[in-house]
Each structure stands twice: as C-alpha cells, then as structure tokens.
N, C-alpha and C positions, 0 to 999 in steps of 0.2 A: 633204970637209966638207959633205956634203949635209944639208939640214934645219937647219943652224945659222944663226942670224942675229945681227947685231950687237945689243948691248943697247940698249934704247930709253932715251931721255933723259926724266927726270921733270921736268915743268914746275914752276915755282915755286909757282903757285897750288895745284896738287895736293899738293906737298910741304908747303906751309903748312897745308893742311887736315889732313893726316896728323899733323903736328907738334902740332896743336891737339887732334885727336880721340883720339890714343893716351893722353895723360896724363888726359884726362877719363874715358875708359873704364877706365883703371887705377884711378882714384879711386873710380868707381862700384863696380868689382869689389871694392876694398878695403872700402868701406863695407858692402857686402852680405855678404862672406865673412868678414871678419876683425875688424870694428870692435868689436862688443859694447858699444857705448855710450861708447867712449873719445873719439871725436870727435863723434858725432851725439848730443849731449846736449840734444836738443830735446824730450824728453818720451817718454812711454811709447808713443805711437802710432808714431813712427818706429822706435823700438827693436823693437816687435812686428812691424812691416812687414819690417824687415831680418831678423829672426829667422825669420819665415815664408818669406822668400826663400831663406835658407840651407836650410831643410827642403825647399823646392821643388827646389833644385839638388842635393840629396843630400849636402850638406856636414855632417859631424857637428859639433854645437855644444853638446851636453851629454852 
C-alpha cells in the first residue's frame, strides 16, 4: 500500500464554510441560467443582466 494515506479530517469551520457557500453558489447559478424572471422580478435591468450572462456562458435561452 505504498502511496496511500489515511483520509484527512475536515475541520468544522471549513465544513461550515462549504455548507454556506454551496447553496449560495447554486442559487446564483439558478438565477443566471434558469430564472427568466420567475424569482428575480426586480425590473428589466436585472433581467437583462441575467440574460446577457446566459449568452456569455453559451446557454441557449431563446
């Protein structure tokens, strides 16, 4: 078993950071990729910003 090591233990502060960051990043990805104004009804500016973000990422949106 050369080259294998025991799995490292994840500290609680690092785990807490990931538990906060992952849902926030998923929400941002949803708003940019899938929303189309269903949640982000804050006006035309945010809608156009998300629409341009979809085009930038190459996601088909129309």
